[in-house]
N, C-alpha and C positions, 0 to 999 in steps of 0.2 A: 504494500500500500504506500502510495506517495503522499508525503505530508507537504501541504502548501502553507507557506508563511507569508502573509501580506504585511509588509512594513510601511506601506504608503501612509504618509501623514504622521509618522512616528520618528523619534530620534533615539533609538536604543543605545545604551552604553555597551562597551565591549563585554562587560560581565553579563548583561542581559542577552546579548547575542550568543554567547557561549552556552547559556542555559537553553536558548531556543534551538540551537543546532549542536547537540552534544556530540562529542567525538567518540569513536569506538573504544570500548573497554576490552583490553586484551589480558587474558589470564597468563601472564608471562611465566609464573612459577610452574604451572601445570605443563605448559608447552616445553619448558626447559627440561623438566623431569623426563618427559616422554622422548624428547630429542636426544637426551643423554643416553638413554637405554638403546635407542636405535643406532646411534653413531657407534657406540661401543660394540654392538652386535655385529656391525659390518667390519669394524676393526679386527674383531676376533674371528669371525666366520666367513668373511669375504663374500664371494659370489652366492653361496647358498643363502646367506642372510638377505642379500638383495632380492633374490627370488622369493623368499618367504615374505618380505615386506610387500612386494608387488602383489602377491596372492592375497594378502590381508587388506591392503589399502586400495589397490587398483582392480581387484577382482579377476586377475589373470596372472598366470605363472609363465613368464617368458622362457622359451626354450633357450634362447641366446640373449644374454644381457648386452654383449657387444654386437652392434649392428654391422652386418657385412657390407663392405663397400659396394657390392653389386646391388644391394637393396637401396642404397642411397642414390646410385645412378639411375635405377629403375624409377624411383620416386620423381626424379627430375624429368624423366621422359614422359611420365604420366600427368604432369601438371597441366591444368587447364590453361590455355593461352592467356586468358585475362589475368589469372593469378600469377603466372610467370612474369608477365609484363609488369604487374604491380610490384612484385618482389625485386625485379631487376631495377626498376625506377627507384625504389626505396634504397637499394644498395648504392646506386649512383649518387643519390642525394646525401646519404650518410657519409659516404666516402669523401665527397666534396667538402662537407663541413669538417670532417675529421682532419683532412689534409690542411685546411685553413687554420685549424686549431692547434696544429703541432707546435709545441714550444721550441724556441730557438736556443741554440747553445751560446753561452756567453763566456768570453774570455777577456779578462781585464788585467793589464800589467799595472799594478798599484805602486810598484817601485822597481828599480833595476834588478832583474832576475827574480822578481816576486810576482807571480801570476795567479790570480784567483779565477777559477773556471766553474761554470755552472753547466753540468752535462746531464742530459736525460738519457737513461738507459732502458731499453725495452725489457720487460720481464720475460724469462725463458719459457715458462709454461703456465697456461691459464685454463681453468675449468669454467665453462659457461653453463649456468643452470637455466633451463627453459621450462617454465611451468606447462602443465598439460592436463590438469585434472578436470576442470570444468569448461575450458575453452582452449582454442588453439592460438598460440602466439608466435608465429614466425617472425614477428617484429622484434621479439626478444633475441632471436638469433642474429638478426641484422644489426640491432643496436649495440649488441655486445661484441660480436665478432669483427665487424668492419673497423671500428676504432682500434681494436687490438692488432688487426692486420696492418693498418696504416702505421701504427706505432712500431711495428717490426717484431711482434711477439713470435717466437719461433715455433711454438707448439700449442694448438688449441684442441680441447676436447669438449664435447657437449653431452650433458645429461638431461633427459626428459622422460617423464613417466611412461611406462608401457601402456598401450591402449588395448582394452579388451576387444573393441570393434575391429582391430587390425592384428589379431592373433598374437598380442603381446609385444609387438614392435612399437617403435616411436611413431607418432602420427606422421603420415606421409608428407604433409606440407612442411612439417619441421625438418624432416629428412631432406626434402627438396631444397629448402632454404640453405641447409648445410652444404648440399651438393653444389648449388650455384656459387657458393663461396669457397669451394674446393676443400671443405673440411670432411675428412673421412673417419675421424675417431668420434663415434657417437654411441652412447650407452642408453639402453632402456632401463632407466632407474630414476626414482624420484624421491622427494621428501628428505628428511634428515639422513637417511642411509646414503643417498647420493652425495650429500655434502661430506659425510664421513669417508666415502670411497675416494673422493677427490683429495681429501686432506691426507689420508694415510696410504692410499693405493690399494689395489687388489691384484696381487701377483698372478693369480690364475686367469685373469682377464687381460694380462699384460697392460694394466692400467697403472701408470706411474703417478706418484703424488704430484700435485700441481703446486705452483708457488703462490697463486692468487685465485680466488673464487669470486665470480661476478654473476649477476643476474637476480631477478626478483623471485619471490616465493611467498608462501603463506607464513603464518606465525610460527609453525614448526620448523620451516626452512630457515627463517630468521633466527630462531633460537639455536639451531644447529650451527649456523655461521658464527654466532657469538661464541659457541663452545670451542670451535676450532681456530679462532682468530689468533691464538698464541702459537699455533702450528703453521698456519698459512695466513696470507693476507686475505682480506675480504674487502668488497667495495663499500658496503654499508649495511646497517641493520634496518631494512626498509619496513615501515609500518603499513597499515591498511591504506589503500588509495583514497585520496580526498580530492574533490574538485568543486570549485565554486565558479559559476559563470555569472557575470554582471552584464545584463542586457537591457536594452530599451525596445521600444516598439519597432525599430528598424531591423532588429535581428531576424535572421532566417530561422524559424522555429524548427525546421527539419535538421539544420546543422547543429543547433543548440541541443536538440534531443539526442543526436548521434554522439556528440561529445560527452553528454552525461552517461549514456548507455555504455559507451566504450570504456568508461572508467568503472561504472557500477558493476560490470560483469566480472571484474577481477576477483572479488571476494565478497562473502556475506557481510564482512565488516566494513566494506567500502562505503564511503559517503559521497553522494553526488547530489 
């Protein structure tokens, strides 16, 4: 049910506004306890734990956690032309912005023989988490992988939950996005277990530990990233999505609705 708040003719204080539009309440302690158990399970039992987690949380037990390169190539070949065109255009735009945002190296001679340099060094290996529980987010592949490639990251691996509708493999559009970017290391794993696998590695899958984990996720994924941040780097502890659109009578209602829905679909705790 959508709540409508009409503030015309009023001047609410910031405190009153916060009461009118409450933020999501997250049970961090409970999420952390569960994430701890799942991360440690993967650290101790590896691939078998990942398959157990998939069976419990995704309703399917994948035959192979590591996706074969042939499956990735096949997903690219089966993309609908319109979807492929949209992905390729997204990749082009994100790459253009990433190139423009590249920091420059600075070298300053402050005294004879004394040089101070500021050098940016790409990370060797990065794990990209791509959600896939309630919706499909190829945008997460593009937004995480393209800047990493522009930066010169040497090795990229993607984790995304196995899909019951696709026989336990990663959603084909996610696979296709990876394929368009030349990424062949993709794993059908999700949740805290995937974060643990990236942090500690899974030898039987030839999954080497990463140096940094990026990508969005729910409260359990955020809790798992917090747990492993002393082992690997993380991008952020992302909270539930929030969006506020300020519009007047000139706004296109269809576009406003699309912006709201595109954020509200992320999570039951999202606020739009």
